[in-house]
TORKOL-4160 file (C-alpha; in steps of 0.2 Angstrom, whole numbers, padded with zeros to 4 digits, m for minus):
345
<pt num="1" X="0059" Y="0071" Z="0104"/>
<pt num="2" X="0051" Y="0089" Z="0104"/>
<pt num="3" X="0057" Y="0092" Z="0086"/>
<pt num="4" X="0050" Y="0075" Z="0080"/>
<pt num="5" X="0033" Y="0078" Z="0089"/>
<pt num="6" X="0034" Y="0094" Z="0080"/>
<pt num="7" X="0041" Y="0087" Z="0062"/>
<pt num="8" X="0026" Y="0072" Z="0064"/>
<pt num="9" X="0012" Y="0086" Z="0066"/>
<pt num="10" X="0017" Y="0097" Z="0053"/>
<pt num="11" X="0021" Y="0083" Z="0041"/>
<pt num="12" X="0002" Y="0076" Z="0042"/>
<pt num="13" X="m0006" Y="0092" Z="0040"/>
<pt num="14" X="0006" Y="0094" Z="0025"/>
<pt num="15" X="m0001" Y="0080" Z="0018"/>
<pt num="16" X="m0020" Y="0083" Z="0022"/>
<pt num="17" X="m0018" Y="0102" Z="0013"/>
<pt num="18" X="m0006" Y="0097" Z="0000"/>
<pt num="19" X="m0008" Y="0080" Z="m0005"/>
<pt num="20" X="0008" Y="0074" Z="m0020"/>
<pt num="21" X="0007" Y="0088" Z="m0033"/>
<pt num="22" X="0013" Y="0081" Z="m0049"/>
<pt num="23" X="0026" Y="0093" Z="m0053"/>
<pt num="24" X="0036" Y="0091" Z="m0038"/>
<pt num="25" X="0049" Y="0076" Z="m0037"/>
<pt num="26" X="0045" Y="0063" Z="m0023"/>
<pt num="27" X="0055" Y="0051" Z="m0015"/>
<pt num="28" X="0045" Y="0036" Z="m0019"/>
<pt num="29" X="0046" Y="0038" Z="m0036"/>
<pt num="30" X="0063" Y="0037" Z="m0034"/>
<pt num="31" X="0062" Y="0021" Z="m0024"/>
<pt num="32" X="0054" Y="0014" Z="m0037"/>
<pt num="33" X="0068" Y="0019" Z="m0052"/>
<pt num="34" X="0079" Y="0011" Z="m0040"/>
<pt num="35" X="0069" Y="m0006" Z="m0038"/>
<pt num="36" X="0069" Y="m0005" Z="m0056"/>
<pt num="37" X="0087" Y="m0004" Z="m0060"/>
<pt num="38" X="0092" Y="m0017" Z="m0046"/>
<pt num="39" X="0079" Y="m0028" Z="m0054"/>
<pt num="40" X="0087" Y="m0025" Z="m0073"/>
<pt num="41" X="0105" Y="m0028" Z="m0065"/>
<pt num="42" X="0101" Y="m0044" Z="m0056"/>
<pt num="43" X="0092" Y="m0053" Z="m0072"/>
<pt num="44" X="0101" Y="m0044" Z="m0086"/>
<pt num="45" X="0107" Y="m0062" Z="m0090"/>
<pt num="46" X="0089" Y="m0071" Z="m0089"/>
<pt num="47" X="0085" Y="m0072" Z="m0108"/>
<pt num="48" X="0101" Y="m0079" Z="m0112"/>
<pt num="49" X="0098" Y="m0092" Z="m0098"/>
<pt num="50" X="0080" Y="m0095" Z="m0100"/>
<pt num="51" X="0087" Y="m0101" Z="m0120"/>
<pt num="52" X="0100" Y="m0112" Z="m0112"/>
<pt num="53" X="0087" Y="m0119" Z="m0100"/>
<pt num="54" X="0075" Y="m0122" Z="m0114"/>
<pt num="55" X="0089" Y="m0131" Z="m0124"/>
<pt num="56" X="0092" Y="m0141" Z="m0110"/>
<pt num="57" X="0075" Y="m0146" Z="m0107"/>
<pt num="58" X="0071" Y="m0154" Z="m0125"/>
<pt num="59" X="0085" Y="m0164" Z="m0123"/>
<pt num="60" X="0080" Y="m0173" Z="m0106"/>
<pt num="61" X="0064" Y="m0170" Z="m0095"/>
<pt num="62" X="0073" Y="m0175" Z="m0078"/>
<pt num="63" X="0088" Y="m0163" Z="m0082"/>
<pt num="64" X="0075" Y="m0151" Z="m0086"/>
<pt num="65" X="0066" Y="m0152" Z="m0071"/>
<pt num="66" X="0082" Y="m0151" Z="m0061"/>
<pt num="67" X="0087" Y="m0135" Z="m0071"/>
<pt num="68" X="0070" Y="m0127" Z="m0066"/>
<pt num="69" X="0073" Y="m0129" Z="m0049"/>
<pt num="70" X="0089" Y="m0122" Z="m0049"/>
<pt num="71" X="0081" Y="m0108" Z="m0059"/>
<pt num="72" X="0068" Y="m0105" Z="m0045"/>
<pt num="73" X="0083" Y="m0106" Z="m0032"/>
<pt num="74" X="0091" Y="m0092" Z="m0042"/>
<pt num="75" X="0078" Y="m0083" Z="m0043"/>
<pt num="76" X="0074" Y="m0083" Z="m0025"/>
<pt num="77" X="0092" Y="m0078" Z="m0020"/>
<pt num="78" X="0091" Y="m0063" Z="m0034"/>
<pt num="79" X="0075" Y="m0057" Z="m0025"/>
<pt num="80" X="0085" Y="m0059" Z="m0008"/>
<pt num="81" X="0097" Y="m0049" Z="m0015"/>
<pt num="82" X="0086" Y="m0037" Z="m0021"/>
<pt num="83" X="0078" Y="m0033" Z="m0005"/>
<pt num="84" X="0094" Y="m0030" Z="0004"/>
<pt num="85" X="0100" Y="m0018" Z="m0007"/>
<pt num="86" X="0085" Y="m0009" Z="m0010"/>
<pt num="87" X="0085" Y="m0006" Z="0008"/>
<pt num="88" X="0102" Y="m0003" Z="0014"/>
<pt num="89" X="0102" Y="0010" Z="0000"/>
<pt num="90" X="0084" Y="0019" Z="0005"/>
<pt num="91" X="0087" Y="0016" Z="0024"/>
<pt num="92" X="0106" Y="0024" Z="0023"/>
<pt num="93" X="0100" Y="0038" Z="0010"/>
<pt num="94" X="0086" Y="0044" Z="0022"/>
<pt num="95" X="0097" Y="0043" Z="0038"/>
<pt num="96" X="0111" Y="0053" Z="0030"/>
<pt num="97" X="0097" Y="0067" Z="0024"/>
<pt num="98" X="0092" Y="0068" Z="0042"/>
<pt num="99" X="0108" Y="0068" Z="0051"/>
<pt num="100" X="0115" Y="0080" Z="0037"/>
<pt num="101" X="0102" Y="0091" Z="0041"/>
<pt num="102" X="0102" Y="0090" Z="0062"/>
<pt num="103" X="0120" Y="0095" Z="0060"/>
<pt num="104" X="0118" Y="0110" Z="0051"/>
<pt num="105" X="0106" Y="0117" Z="0063"/>
<pt num="106" X="0092" Y="0109" Z="0075"/>
<pt num="107" X="0078" Y="0120" Z="0065"/>
<pt num="108" X="0085" Y="0115" Z="0049"/>
<pt num="109" X="0085" Y="0096" Z="0054"/>
<pt num="110" X="0066" Y="0099" Z="0060"/>
<pt num="111" X="0060" Y="0106" Z="0043"/>
<pt num="112" X="0070" Y="0093" Z="0033"/>
<pt num="113" X="0061" Y="0081" Z="0044"/>
<pt num="114" X="0042" Y="0089" Z="0042"/>
<pt num="115" X="0045" Y="0087" Z="0023"/>
<pt num="116" X="0052" Y="0068" Z="0023"/>
<pt num="117" X="0037" Y="0064" Z="0033"/>
<pt num="118" X="0024" Y="0073" Z="0024"/>
<pt num="119" X="0031" Y="0063" Z="0010"/>
<pt num="120" X="0028" Y="0046" Z="0018"/>
<pt num="121" X="0009" Y="0050" Z="0017"/>
<pt num="122" X="m0005" Y="0047" Z="0005"/>
<pt num="123" X="m0021" Y="0054" Z="0012"/>
<pt num="124" X="m0024" Y="0067" Z="0003"/>
<pt num="125" X="m0017" Y="0059" Z="m0013"/>
<pt num="126" X="m0028" Y="0044" Z="m0012"/>
<pt num="127" X="m0043" Y="0054" Z="m0011"/>
<pt num="128" X="m0038" Y="0065" Z="m0024"/>
<pt num="129" X="m0035" Y="0051" Z="m0036"/>
<pt num="130" X="m0050" Y="0039" Z="m0030"/>
<pt num="131" X="m0062" Y="0055" Z="m0032"/>
<pt num="132" X="m0058" Y="0057" Z="m0051"/>
<pt num="133" X="m0065" Y="0041" Z="m0050"/>
<pt num="134" X="m0082" Y="0046" Z="m0042"/>
<pt num="135" X="m0083" Y="0062" Z="m0052"/>
<pt num="136" X="m0082" Y="0054" Z="m0068"/>
<pt num="137" X="m0097" Y="0043" Z="m0063"/>
<pt num="138" X="m0107" Y="0058" Z="m0058"/>
<pt num="139" X="m0105" Y="0063" Z="m0075"/>
<pt num="140" X="m0111" Y="0046" Z="m0081"/>
<pt num="141" X="m0093" Y="0043" Z="m0090"/>
<pt num="142" X="m0089" Y="0028" Z="m0088"/>
<pt num="143" X="m0073" Y="0026" Z="m0099"/>
<pt num="144" X="m0067" Y="0042" Z="m0090"/>
<pt num="145" X="m0070" Y="0031" Z="m0074"/>
<pt num="146" X="m0062" Y="0014" Z="m0080"/>
<pt num="147" X="m0046" Y="0025" Z="m0085"/>
<pt num="148" X="m0045" Y="0034" Z="m0069"/>
<pt num="149" X="m0047" Y="0019" Z="m0058"/>
<pt num="150" X="m0034" Y="0009" Z="m0067"/>
<pt num="151" X="m0024" Y="0020" Z="m0059"/>
<pt num="152" X="m0026" Y="0016" Z="m0044"/>
<pt num="153" X="m0028" Y="m0003" Z="m0044"/>
<pt num="154" X="m0019" Y="m0018" Z="m0049"/>
<pt num="155" X="m0034" Y="m0028" Z="m0060"/>
<pt num="156" X="m0038" Y="m0026" Z="m0077"/>
<pt num="157" X="m0052" Y="m0014" Z="m0078"/>
<pt num="158" X="m0057" Y="m0013" Z="m0098"/>
<pt num="159" X="m0075" Y="m0025" Z="m0094"/>
<pt num="160" X="m0078" Y="m0015" Z="m0078"/>
<pt num="161" X="m0096" Y="m0011" Z="m0075"/>
<pt num="162" X="m0102" Y="0004" Z="m0066"/>
<pt num="163" X="m0104" Y="m0007" Z="m0048"/>
<pt num="164" X="m0085" Y="m0014" Z="m0054"/>
<pt num="165" X="m0078" Y="0001" Z="m0055"/>
<pt num="166" X="m0085" Y="0009" Z="m0038"/>
<pt num="167" X="m0081" Y="m0006" Z="m0030"/>
<pt num="168" X="m0063" Y="m0006" Z="m0036"/>
<pt num="169" X="m0060" Y="0011" Z="m0029"/>
<pt num="170" X="m0068" Y="0007" Z="m0013"/>
<pt num="171" X="m0057" Y="m0009" Z="m0009"/>
<pt num="172" X="m0041" Y="0003" Z="m0016"/>
<pt num="173" X="m0046" Y="0017" Z="m0002"/>
<pt num="174" X="m0050" Y="0004" Z="0011"/>
<pt num="175" X="m0034" Y="m0006" Z="0009"/>
<pt num="176" X="m0022" Y="0010" Z="0005"/>
<pt num="177" X="m0029" Y="0017" Z="0022"/>
<pt num="178" X="m0019" Y="0004" Z="0030"/>
<pt num="179" X="m0002" Y="0003" Z="0018"/>
<pt num="180" X="m0001" Y="0022" Z="0012"/>
<pt num="181" X="m0007" Y="0030" Z="0028"/>
<pt num="182" X="m0008" Y="0021" Z="0045"/>
<pt num="183" X="0007" Y="0011" Z="0042"/>
<pt num="184" X="0019" Y="0022" Z="0036"/>
<pt num="185" X="0011" Y="0034" Z="0050"/>
<pt num="186" X="0015" Y="0022" Z="0064"/>
<pt num="187" X="0033" Y="0016" Z="0058"/>
<pt num="188" X="0037" Y="0037" Z="0057"/>
<pt num="189" X="0030" Y="0041" Z="0074"/>
<pt num="190" X="0041" Y="0024" Z="0080"/>
<pt num="191" X="0058" Y="0027" Z="0072"/>
<pt num="192" X="0055" Y="0043" Z="0063"/>
<pt num="193" X="0058" Y="0046" Z="0044"/>
<pt num="194" X="0072" Y="0034" Z="0044"/>
<pt num="195" X="0061" Y="0019" Z="0049"/>
<pt num="196" X="0047" Y="0027" Z="0038"/>
<pt num="197" X="0057" Y="0026" Z="0024"/>
<pt num="198" X="0063" Y="0008" Z="0026"/>
<pt num="199" X="0045" Y="0005" Z="0027"/>
<pt num="200" X="0040" Y="0013" Z="0011"/>
<pt num="201" X="0054" Y="0003" Z="0004"/>
<pt num="202" X="0047" Y="m0013" Z="0007"/>
<pt num="203" X="0029" Y="m0008" Z="0002"/>
<pt num="204" X="0036" Y="m0001" Z="m0014"/>
<pt num="205" X="0043" Y="m0016" Z="m0018"/>
<pt num="206" X="0029" Y="m0028" Z="m0015"/>
<pt num="207" X="0017" Y="m0017" Z="m0027"/>
<pt num="208" X="0032" Y="m0019" Z="m0040"/>
<pt num="209" X="0035" Y="m0036" Z="m0038"/>
<pt num="210" X="0026" Y="m0047" Z="m0027"/>
<pt num="211" X="0016" Y="m0053" Z="m0039"/>
<pt num="212" X="0009" Y="m0070" Z="m0042"/>
<pt num="213" X="0013" Y="m0073" Z="m0057"/>
<pt num="214" X="0027" Y="m0082" Z="m0068"/>
<pt num="215" X="0039" Y="m0069" Z="m0068"/>
<pt num="216" X="0038" Y="m0062" Z="m0050"/>
<pt num="217" X="0033" Y="m0080" Z="m0040"/>
<pt num="218" X="0049" Y="m0083" Z="m0035"/>
<pt num="219" X="0059" Y="m0066" Z="m0037"/>
<pt num="220" X="0047" Y="m0056" Z="m0028"/>
<pt num="221" X="0045" Y="m0067" Z="m0015"/>
<pt num="222" X="0055" Y="m0062" Z="m0002"/>
<pt num="223" X="0050" Y="m0043" Z="m0003"/>
<pt num="224" X="0031" Y="m0050" Z="m0003"/>
<pt num="225" X="0036" Y="m0060" Z="0012"/>
<pt num="226" X="0043" Y="m0046" Z="0022"/>
<pt num="227" X="0028" Y="m0033" Z="0015"/>
<pt num="228" X="0015" Y="m0046" Z="0025"/>
<pt num="229" X="0027" Y="m0045" Z="0041"/>
<pt num="230" X="0029" Y="m0026" Z="0042"/>
<pt num="231" X="0009" Y="m0025" Z="0038"/>
<pt num="232" X="0004" Y="m0038" Z="0052"/>
<pt num="233" X="0003" Y="m0026" Z="0067"/>
<pt num="234" X="0000" Y="m0010" Z="0056"/>
<pt num="235" X="m0016" Y="m0019" Z="0046"/>
<pt num="236" X="m0024" Y="m0024" Z="0064"/>
<pt num="237" X="m0021" Y="m0008" Z="0070"/>
<pt num="238" X="m0030" Y="0000" Z="0056"/>
<pt num="239" X="m0044" Y="m0011" Z="0056"/>
<pt num="240" X="m0048" Y="m0007" Z="0074"/>
<pt num="241" X="m0045" Y="0011" Z="0072"/>
<pt num="242" X="m0057" Y="0012" Z="0055"/>
<pt num="243" X="m0069" Y="0003" Z="0067"/>
<pt num="244" X="m0069" Y="0016" Z="0079"/>
<pt num="245" X="m0070" Y="0029" Z="0064"/>
<pt num="246" X="m0086" Y="0020" Z="0058"/>
<pt num="247" X="m0094" Y="0022" Z="0076"/>
<pt num="248" X="m0091" Y="0040" Z="0076"/>
<pt num="249" X="m0092" Y="0045" Z="0058"/>
<pt num="250" X="m0112" Y="0047" Z="0059"/>
<pt num="251" X="m0126" Y="0038" Z="0050"/>
<pt num="252" X="m0117" Y="0036" Z="0034"/>
<pt num="253" X="m0108" Y="0021" Z="0043"/>
<pt num="254" X="m0113" Y="0006" Z="0053"/>
<pt num="255" X="m0103" Y="0003" Z="0068"/>
<pt num="256" X="m0109" Y="m0014" Z="0072"/>
<pt num="257" X="m0109" Y="m0019" Z="0055"/>
<pt num="258" X="m0091" Y="m0014" Z="0053"/>
<pt num="259" X="m0087" Y="m0026" Z="0069"/>
<pt num="260" X="m0096" Y="m0040" Z="0061"/>
<pt num="261" X="m0090" Y="m0041" Z="0044"/>
<pt num="262" X="m0073" Y="m0039" Z="0052"/>
<pt num="263" X="m0075" Y="m0054" Z="0063"/>
<pt num="264" X="m0082" Y="m0065" Z="0047"/>
<pt num="265" X="m0072" Y="m0060" Z="0033"/>
<pt num="266" X="m0056" Y="m0052" Z="0040"/>
<pt num="267" X="m0047" Y="m0069" Z="0033"/>
<pt num="268" X="m0056" Y="m0068" Z="0016"/>
<pt num="269" X="m0040" Y="m0065" Z="0007"/>
<pt num="270" X="m0023" Y="m0076" Z="0002"/>
<pt num="271" X="m0013" Y="m0060" Z="0009"/>
<pt num="272" X="m0015" Y="m0061" Z="0030"/>
<pt num="273" X="m0017" Y="m0040" Z="0029"/>
<pt num="274" X="m0027" Y="m0035" Z="0015"/>
<pt num="275" X="m0044" Y="m0041" Z="0020"/>
<pt num="276" X="m0043" Y="m0033" Z="0038"/>
<pt num="277" X="m0048" Y="m0015" Z="0032"/>
<pt num="278" X="m0057" Y="m0020" Z="0017"/>
<pt num="279" X="m0069" Y="m0030" Z="0029"/>
<pt num="280" X="m0071" Y="m0015" Z="0041"/>
<pt num="281" X="m0076" Y="m0004" Z="0026"/>
<pt num="282" X="m0086" Y="m0018" Z="0018"/>
<pt num="283" X="m0097" Y="m0019" Z="0034"/>
<pt num="284" X="m0097" Y="0000" Z="0039"/>
<pt num="285" X="m0105" Y="0002" Z="0022"/>
<pt num="286" X="m0117" Y="m0012" Z="0020"/>
<pt num="287" X="m0109" Y="m0016" Z="0003"/>
<pt num="288" X="m0100" Y="m0031" Z="m0003"/>
<pt num="289" X="m0082" Y="m0029" Z="m0010"/>
<pt num="290" X="m0068" Y="m0042" Z="m0017"/>
<pt num="291" X="m0074" Y="m0056" Z="m0028"/>
<pt num="292" X="m0068" Y="m0062" Z="m0044"/>
<pt num="293" X="m0055" Y="m0050" Z="m0053"/>
<pt num="294" X="m0044" Y="m0051" Z="m0069"/>
<pt num="295" X="m0025" Y="m0048" Z="m0066"/>
<pt num="296" X="m0014" Y="m0048" Z="m0084"/>
<pt num="297" X="m0030" Y="m0056" Z="m0093"/>
<pt num="298" X="m0032" Y="m0070" Z="m0081"/>
<pt num="299" X="m0046" Y="m0072" Z="m0070"/>
<pt num="300" X="m0042" Y="m0075" Z="m0051"/>
<pt num="301" X="m0055" Y="m0082" Z="m0039"/>
<pt num="302" X="m0059" Y="m0072" Z="m0024"/>
<pt num="303" X="m0071" Y="m0073" Z="m0010"/>
<pt num="304" X="m0084" Y="m0059" Z="m0006"/>
<pt num="305" X="m0081" Y="m0049" Z="0008"/>
<pt num="306" X="m0097" Y="m0041" Z="0015"/>
<pt num="307" X="m0116" Y="m0043" Z="0013"/>
<pt num="308" X="m0123" Y="m0035" Z="m0003"/>
<pt num="309" X="m0137" Y="m0026" Z="0010"/>
<pt num="310" X="m0136" Y="m0013" Z="m0004"/>
<pt num="311" X="m0129" Y="m0010" Z="m0022"/>
<pt num="312" X="m0116" Y="0001" Z="m0021"/>
<pt num="313" X="m0115" Y="0019" Z="m0028"/>
<pt num="314" X="m0104" Y="0032" Z="m0031"/>
<pt num="315" X="m0107" Y="0041" Z="m0015"/>
<pt num="316" X="m0098" Y="0025" Z="m0007"/>
<pt num="317" X="m0081" Y="0033" Z="m0014"/>
<pt num="318" X="m0084" Y="0049" Z="m0004"/>
<pt num="319" X="m0089" Y="0039" Z="0011"/>
<pt num="320" X="m0075" Y="0027" Z="0011"/>
<pt num="321" X="m0065" Y="0043" Z="0009"/>
<pt num="322" X="m0073" Y="0049" Z="0024"/>
<pt num="323" X="m0069" Y="0035" Z="0035"/>
<pt num="324" X="m0050" Y="0035" Z="0028"/>
<pt num="325" X="m0049" Y="0053" Z="0034"/>
<pt num="326" X="m0056" Y="0049" Z="0053"/>
<pt num="327" X="m0045" Y="0035" Z="0053"/>
<pt num="328" X="m0030" Y="0045" Z="0050"/>
<pt num="329" X="m0033" Y="0058" Z="0061"/>
<pt num="330" X="m0037" Y="0050" Z="0075"/>
<pt num="331" X="m0020" Y="0039" Z="0073"/>
<pt num="332" X="m0012" Y="0055" Z="0071"/>
<pt num="333" X="m0018" Y="0060" Z="0087"/>
<pt num="334" X="m0015" Y="0044" Z="0097"/>
<pt num="335" X="0004" Y="0045" Z="0091"/>
<pt num="336" X="0007" Y="0062" Z="0097"/>
<pt num="337" X="0000" Y="0056" Z="0111"/>
<pt num="338" X="0011" Y="0042" Z="0114"/>
<pt num="339" X="0027" Y="0053" Z="0111"/>
<pt num="340" X="0020" Y="0067" Z="0123"/>
<pt num="341" X="0020" Y="0053" Z="0135"/>
<pt num="342" X="0036" Y="0047" Z="0131"/>
<pt num="343" X="0043" Y="0064" Z="0131"/>
<pt num="344" X="0036" Y="0069" Z="0147"/>
<pt num="345" X="0043" Y="0051" Z="0156"/>
């Protein structure tokens, strides 16, 4: 437990200091390539079967309906195979690396666990990427800001005005405070990097195939449902920690507003988890987030989160990052306290 606590602490500090240098290989990108490879393998005959299905549908509408149902069922099964394959591969690889390192030497194991913990967290990376948007807006370069925000959000950004760009960046920081910081931190504290990489594999699958479009509605459903499940408790812990951070963060934030909007708007999203921290952030900053957005050229109607007590400004990106940092440091401290109590017990 002492090695685990030390690795956890130094892994967190490394993330705060270094972030995610682009010139270094990163295991999350490797997980992404694994997901792409497994999907390509599972769907290798999709185009041929789609052509055959289309010909069958032309013969009979009833046969077409039945064939469509079979196709959907197959995609659901393929999606479940995808989830199992990726999770087993990633978890086994993480466990093998960690066991081998500790077998060589406990200190080697601690160093390897530190690096693995560092690679699971995304505090500085999230801040750096969102601050690119802020700096572009400070220079009044809207096109550069659109390009920067397109790297961190899934929505279409070409038609976003300045306020839309700001809100998109703030929403991303707020949502990823849970998905990219607090949730992996909690899972790593609970089960070490092995459980941490299990979580990141689930989350990466959801970000790549968990869409409600024609291609992934059925194929990505298992990944999306599993992501909802593993994030359910961490999202709520993240929200309450962010509320505490709003009270402690100074005059830039409204703790009372964070509580009020969280209680009112935390369910205003199709996902049971996404609006948890978004609602807190909107209330803390006294701005309005969410609303209609375009994805892959199609406008998706979404309710607003928060009240437009003032217009969003690029300084709100900095404030959202400060809120994330305070939340992350509080969570890390709490995790270390809990691990210390277990160690003493």
